[in-house]
C-alpha positions as CSV (number, residue, x, y, z in Angstrom):
1,M,0.0,0.0,0.0
2,T,1.4,3.4,-1.0
3,N,1.4,6.5,1.2
4,Y,-1.3,7.9,-0.9
5,D,-3.4,4.7,-0.4
6,R,-2.8,5.0,3.4
7,E,-4.0,8.6,3.4
8,L,-7.2,7.7,1.5
9,L,-7.8,4.8,4.0
10,K,-7.2,7.1,7.0
11,G,-9.9,9.5,5.8
12,S,-12.3,6.6,5.2
13,T,-11.8,4.4,8.3
14,E,-14.7,5.9,10.2
15,G,-17.2,5.4,7.5
16,L,-16.0,1.8,6.8
17,V,-16.1,0.8,10.4
18,L,-19.6,2.4,10.9
19,S,-20.8,0.6,7.8
20,V,-19.8,-2.8,9.2
21,I,-21.1,-2.1,12.7
22,S,-24.4,-0.9,11.3
23,N,-25.2,-4.5,10.3
24,G,-25.0,-5.6,13.9
25,P,-22.8,-5.7,17.0
26,T,-19.2,-6.6,16.1
27,Y,-16.0,-7.2,18.0
28,G,-12.6,-6.0,16.9
29,Y,-11.1,-9.0,15.3
30,E,-14.4,-9.8,13.6
31,L,-14.4,-6.2,12.3
32,I,-11.0,-6.6,10.8
33,R,-12.0,-9.8,9.0
34,E,-15.2,-8.4,7.8
35,L,-13.5,-5.3,6.3
36,E,-11.0,-7.5,4.5
37,A,-13.8,-9.8,3.2
38,R,-16.0,-7.0,2.0
39,S,-13.1,-5.3,0.2
40,N,-12.0,-8.5,-1.5
41,G,-8.8,-8.4,0.5
42,Y,-7.9,-4.8,-0.3
43,F,-8.1,-3.6,3.3
44,H,-5.8,-5.1,5.9
45,F,-6.4,-3.3,9.1
46,R,-4.1,-3.9,12.0
47,E,-5.2,-3.8,15.6
48,G,-2.9,-0.8,16.1
49,T,-4.9,1.1,13.5
50,L,-8.4,-0.2,14.3
51,Y,-8.6,0.1,18.1
52,P,-7.5,3.7,18.4
53,A,-10.2,4.5,15.7
54,L,-12.8,2.5,17.7
55,H,-11.9,4.4,20.9
56,K,-12.1,7.7,19.2
57,M,-15.5,6.9,17.7
58,E,-16.7,5.7,21.1
59,K,-15.5,8.9,22.7
60,E,-17.4,10.9,20.0
61,G,-20.6,8.9,20.7
62,L,-20.7,7.3,17.3
63,I,-20.5,3.7,18.7
64,E,-20.9,2.1,22.1
65,G,-18.7,-0.7,23.4
66,K,-20.1,-3.3,25.7
67,W,-18.3,-6.3,27.3
68,Q,-20.0,-9.6,26.9
69,T,-19.1,-12.9,28.5
70,L,-19.0,-15.8,26.1
71,P,-20.1,-19.3,27.1
72,G,-16.5,-20.4,27.8
73,G,-16.0,-17.5,30.2
74,Q,-14.0,-15.3,27.8
75,E,-14.9,-11.7,27.7
76,R,-15.2,-9.8,24.4
77,R,-16.0,-6.2,23.7
78,Y,-18.8,-5.7,21.1
79,Y,-19.4,-2.4,19.4
80,Y,-22.8,-1.1,18.6
81,I,-23.7,1.8,16.4
82,T,-25.5,4.7,18.2
83,P,-28.2,6.9,16.6
84,L,-25.5,9.6,16.2
85,G,-23.3,7.0,14.5
86,A,-26.1,6.0,12.1
87,D,-26.7,9.7,11.3
88,M,-22.9,10.1,10.6
89,L,-22.9,7.0,8.4
90,S,-25.8,8.3,6.4
91,R,-24.0,11.6,5.8
92,R,-20.7,9.9,5.0
93,R,-22.4,7.6,2.4
94,S,-24.0,10.7,0.8
95,V,-20.8,12.6,0.6
96,W,-18.9,9.6,-0.6
97,S,-21.4,9.0,-3.4
98,E,-21.2,12.5,-4.6
99,F,-17.4,12.6,-4.3
100,S,-16.8,9.3,-6.1
101,A,-19.2,10.3,-8.9
102,A,-17.2,13.5,-9.4
103,V,-13.9,11.7,-9.4
104,R,-15.2,9.1,-11.9
105,S,-16.4,12.0,-14.1
106,V,-13.0,13.6,-14.1
107,L,-11.0,10.4,-14.6
108,N,-13.3,9.2,-17.4
109,A,-13.7,12.5,-19.2
110,K,-12.4,12.5,-22.8
111,T,-10.4,15.6,-23.9
112,A,-11.2,17.3,-27.1
């Protein structure tokens, strides 16, 4: 991944994470796997990238983390999208749709 790709990802992380969590409660490792699967292997998040983003989003009220005890006694923190997070996701999807359409228009424009 180039530096340019990393910068694009950094600006998109919040929307990507919110999108996955909007489908239901998700824990960190599951989130990493789901982002990779949905992107056909393009996104390879590391825990050192994901968890700070999750903590920031939780602090901003976009998601809520809750500890759950699994049948084997192991505890796992699941993340839930909040109404504020759902609102933000809706806005991000709208902005991304407009932005990506504009980029496609420029990249695919034929010169005279």
